[in-house]
N, C-alpha and C positions, 0 to 999 in steps of 0.2 A: 068819482072814484075811478081808479084804474082797473083795467081788465087783465086777468091772468088765466092762462090755460093750464089745466091739470092734464098731464098725459099719464095714464095709468098703464103700468106694466105688470105682467104676471098676475098673481092672485089666484083665486079659486077657479077661474075660467081655464087656466092652463096647468096649474100645479097640483091639483088634487082630484081624485076620483070621488066625487060627492054623489050621494044618493039624491034622487029627485026632491025628497023632503029637506035634506040638508041644503041643497042649492036654493030651494024656495025660501028657506029661512035666511040664508045669506043674502039673497036678492031683496028680501024685506028690509034688511039693514041698509042696503044701498038706497032703496026708495025712501026710507025714513030720513037718511042723511041728506039726500037731494031735496026732500020736502022742507027740511029745516032751513037749508040754504035758500030755497025759493021764498019761504016765509020771511026771511031776513032781507029779501030783495037782492041777494047776491048771485043766484044761479042764473046764468044766461044761456044755458043749453049745453048739450053734449049727448053722446051716445056710446054704447059699447060697440066694439068692432070684432069681427070674426078673425081667427088666427090665420086663415088662408089668404092668399093674395099673390101679387106679382111685384117684382122689384125691377126698376129700370136704372142702370148705372152708366156713368161716364159719357164721354163725347160720342161714343159709338152707339149709345142708347141700347145696350145689351139687356134683353129681357130674361129674367130667370124666375122660376117658381119660388115661392116663399114670400114672406121674409123668413130666412133661416137664422135662428138665433137660439140661445138657450131659452127654454120656456119662461123662465123668470124675467127675461128681457123682452118678450113679445109685447107689443102694444096691444092692450085689450080694451081701451076706450079713452074718452077725453071729456072734459067739461070746461066751460069758460065761466069764471066767477068774477065778481067785482069785490075789490078790497082796497083799503087805503094805501097799502104798501106791499112789497114782496114779503116782508116779515109777517104781516098780518095774513096774507094768503098762505104762507107756510104754516102758521099756527092753525088756521082753519083746516088745512089738509090733515092735521094730526088725527082727526076724528074719522077719516076715511076707512070704510070697511075693507079695502084692499089689503091692509096690513095683517088682517086675520089669517091670510094664507100666504104670508111672506111676499106680498107684492110691493110695488113702489109707486110713488107719485113724483113725476118731474113737474116742477112749477116754473112756468115761463111767462114773463110779461108779454102782453099782446101789444104790438105796435099799432097805435091809433093813427089812422090816416084820414085826411079830409076827403069827403066824397066828391 
């Protein structure tokens, strides 16, 4: 099977002010979804990321605070899965909890290289 990276943007981590119990309930959905993918032998790892960071751009390698983007566009995590095709990886992503708070999933094939 081929590997695909899910790049999660926005969602509950940046778009909503959730109470601790609401965030816990939302995180439970993420854990349950990841567990199903693991039980199917698809989940190859990933993690959430914080919204703070630095960006380096251009030949001059200018460093700036951020990433500065609309909150819905901030990368909030990633996951690598295995699927037979891009179409199948896309279908699997439909169950992702990020959509509950208007987030998105970018799905990219992972280039396999010989070690």
